[in-house]
C-alpha positions as CSV (number, residue, x, y, z in Angstrom):
1,M,77.7,16.7,-2.9
2,M,74.9,15.0,-4.9
3,K,74.7,18.0,-7.2
4,L,78.4,17.8,-7.9
5,L,78.2,14.0,-8.5
6,S,75.2,14.6,-10.8
7,R,77.1,17.2,-12.8
8,F,80.0,14.7,-13.2
9,V,77.6,11.9,-14.3
10,F,76.0,14.2,-16.9
11,W,79.4,15.5,-18.1
12,I,80.9,12.0,-18.5
13,T,77.9,10.6,-20.3
14,G,77.1,13.6,-22.4
15,W,73.6,14.2,-21.0
16,T,71.9,17.6,-20.7
17,F,68.7,18.8,-19.0
18,R,65.9,20.9,-20.3
19,G,62.8,22.5,-19.0
20,D,61.8,24.4,-15.9
21,W,59.8,23.4,-13.0
22,P,56.4,25.1,-13.0
23,E,56.7,28.4,-11.1
24,G,54.9,28.4,-7.7
25,V,54.4,24.6,-7.6
26,N,55.7,23.2,-4.3
27,K,53.7,20.0,-4.2
28,A,53.1,17.7,-7.1
29,V,53.1,14.1,-8.4
30,L,55.9,13.8,-10.9
31,I,55.5,11.0,-13.4
32,A,58.7,9.7,-14.9
33,V,58.1,8.6,-18.5
34,P,59.0,6.4,-20.1
35,H,60.4,3.9,-17.7
36,T,62.2,1.1,-19.6
37,S,65.6,0.6,-17.8
38,N,67.3,0.5,-14.5
39,W,69.5,3.4,-15.8
40,D,66.4,5.7,-15.6
41,L,66.8,6.2,-11.9
42,L,70.4,7.4,-12.3
43,Y,69.7,9.9,-15.0
44,A,66.4,11.1,-13.5
45,R,67.9,11.6,-10.0
46,A,70.9,13.4,-11.5
47,G,68.8,15.6,-13.7
48,F,66.5,16.6,-10.8
49,Y,69.5,17.4,-8.5
50,L,70.9,19.6,-11.2
51,M,67.5,21.4,-11.7
52,D,67.2,21.8,-7.9
53,I,63.9,20.0,-7.9
54,P,63.4,18.2,-4.5
55,V,62.0,15.0,-6.0
56,R,61.3,12.1,-3.6
57,Y,60.1,8.6,-4.4
58,T,58.3,6.1,-2.2
59,I,59.6,2.8,-1.0
60,K,58.4,0.2,1.5
61,K,59.5,1.1,5.0
62,E,60.9,-2.4,5.5
63,L,63.7,-1.6,2.9
64,M,64.7,1.6,4.6
65,V,66.9,0.0,7.2
66,G,70.7,-0.1,7.7
67,P,73.1,0.9,4.9
68,L,70.6,0.3,2.1
69,G,68.1,2.5,3.9
70,W,70.7,5.3,4.3
71,L,71.5,5.1,0.6
72,L,67.9,5.0,-0.5
73,K,67.1,7.9,1.8
74,G,70.1,9.9,0.4
75,L,68.7,9.4,-3.1
76,G,65.3,10.8,-2.1
77,G,63.5,7.7,-0.9
78,I,60.7,8.1,1.7
79,A,59.4,5.2,3.6
80,I,55.7,4.2,3.2
81,D,54.3,2.8,6.3
82,R,51.2,0.8,5.5
83,K,50.0,1.0,9.1
84,R,46.8,-0.6,10.2
85,I,43.8,1.6,10.0
86,P,40.5,1.3,11.8
87,G,38.9,-2.0,10.8
88,G,42.2,-3.9,10.8
89,K,43.0,-3.2,7.1
90,K,46.4,-1.9,6.0
91,Q,46.5,1.6,4.6
92,T,47.0,1.7,0.8
93,Y,50.1,3.2,-0.8
94,T,47.8,5.6,-2.6
95,Q,46.3,6.9,0.7
96,A,49.7,7.0,2.4
97,M,51.0,9.3,-0.5
98,I,47.9,11.4,-0.4
99,D,48.4,11.9,3.3
100,M,52.1,12.8,2.9
101,L,51.3,15.4,0.2
102,K,48.4,16.9,2.3
103,E,50.7,17.1,5.4
104,S,53.6,18.7,3.6
105,D,54.2,22.2,2.4
106,D,56.9,21.2,-0.1
107,L,56.8,17.7,-1.6
108,V,57.2,16.3,-5.1
109,I,56.7,12.5,-5.3
110,M,58.1,10.7,-8.4
111,V,56.1,7.8,-9.7
112,T,56.5,5.6,-12.8
113,P,53.0,5.1,-14.2
114,E,54.0,1.9,-16.0
115,G,54.9,0.4,-12.6
116,T,57.6,-1.8,-14.3
117,R,60.4,-1.5,-16.8
118,S,58.5,-3.8,-19.1
119,Q,56.0,-2.6,-21.7
120,V,52.5,-2.6,-20.4
121,K,49.2,-2.2,-22.2
122,R,47.9,0.2,-19.6
123,W,49.4,2.6,-17.0
124,K,48.6,2.1,-13.4
125,T,46.4,4.9,-12.2
126,G,47.5,5.3,-8.6
127,F,49.5,8.4,-9.5
128,Y,46.3,10.0,-10.8
129,H,44.3,9.1,-7.7
130,V,47.1,10.4,-5.5
131,A,47.3,13.8,-7.3
132,K,43.5,14.1,-7.4
133,G,43.1,13.1,-3.7
134,A,45.8,15.5,-2.6
135,G,44.7,18.3,-4.9
136,V,48.1,18.7,-6.5
137,P,49.0,18.7,-10.2
138,V,50.8,16.0,-12.2
139,V,54.1,17.1,-13.8
140,I,55.8,15.0,-16.4
141,G,59.5,14.3,-16.1
142,Y,61.2,12.6,-19.0
143,L,64.4,10.9,-20.2
144,D,65.1,11.0,-24.0
145,Y,67.9,8.6,-24.6
146,K,68.3,9.6,-28.3
147,K,68.9,13.3,-27.4
148,K,70.6,12.3,-24.1
149,E,68.2,14.7,-22.4
150,A,66.5,14.7,-19.0
151,G,63.8,17.3,-18.6
152,V,60.5,18.6,-17.3
153,G,57.5,18.4,-19.6
154,P,54.0,19.7,-19.2
155,M,51.9,20.1,-16.1
156,F,48.4,18.8,-15.8
157,T,45.8,20.1,-13.3
158,L,43.4,17.2,-13.0
159,E,39.8,18.3,-13.6
160,G,38.3,16.2,-16.3
161,D,38.0,12.6,-17.5
162,M,40.8,10.4,-16.1
163,D,41.2,8.3,-19.2
164,E,41.3,11.4,-21.4
165,E,43.9,13.1,-19.2
166,I,46.1,10.1,-19.0
167,E,46.0,9.7,-22.8
168,K,47.3,13.3,-23.1
169,M,50.1,12.4,-20.8
170,K,50.9,9.4,-22.8
171,E,50.9,11.5,-26.0
172,F,53.8,13.5,-24.5
173,G,55.6,10.3,-23.4
174,R,55.5,9.1,-27.0
175,T,57.5,12.1,-28.1
176,V,60.7,11.0,-26.3
177,T,62.9,8.0,-27.0
178,P,63.3,5.5,-24.1
179,R,66.4,3.4,-23.6
180,H,64.5,0.4,-24.9
181,P,62.0,1.8,-27.5
182,E,60.3,-1.6,-27.8
183,K,59.1,-1.1,-24.2
184,G,58.0,2.5,-24.6
185,V,54.7,4.2,-24.0
186,L,51.7,2.6,-25.8
């Protein structure tokens, strides 16, 4: 049903998709770049349904109740439970995602490194720490509004300097046109 609806959305809006998911990669952190509009979720979800990539995204467990929870779950949302850990502290989102990836055989978690639709001077680095902690690659998913194209970009196996690797990811992000270019990747 979602694939059929996604096909309709792409057909009616003139969007296409490009790129292939890396062969043999069942677990990854997918960063969606750039993120400048609420429309990004619609096109990203539709594109990943059409490419048969089982992308999920995280959301607070408190929002995953009732009809809203059913809708969010249907769109790939997975609840993050920041349960209390020994010492009385709450588990971090980062650790919760690391645990999810380690415990799963097949999970791709989508994250927006900007953390907001506004332009930021620096990406949040949680996605990097999740991928590194879980031992999974980072794959770039993108939306190019000029070309009306959703796609899969390069994959990064994290093994070097975090700032250097994130800069390489940003370099790719600068090659695509966001819905609001003034808010794009710095």
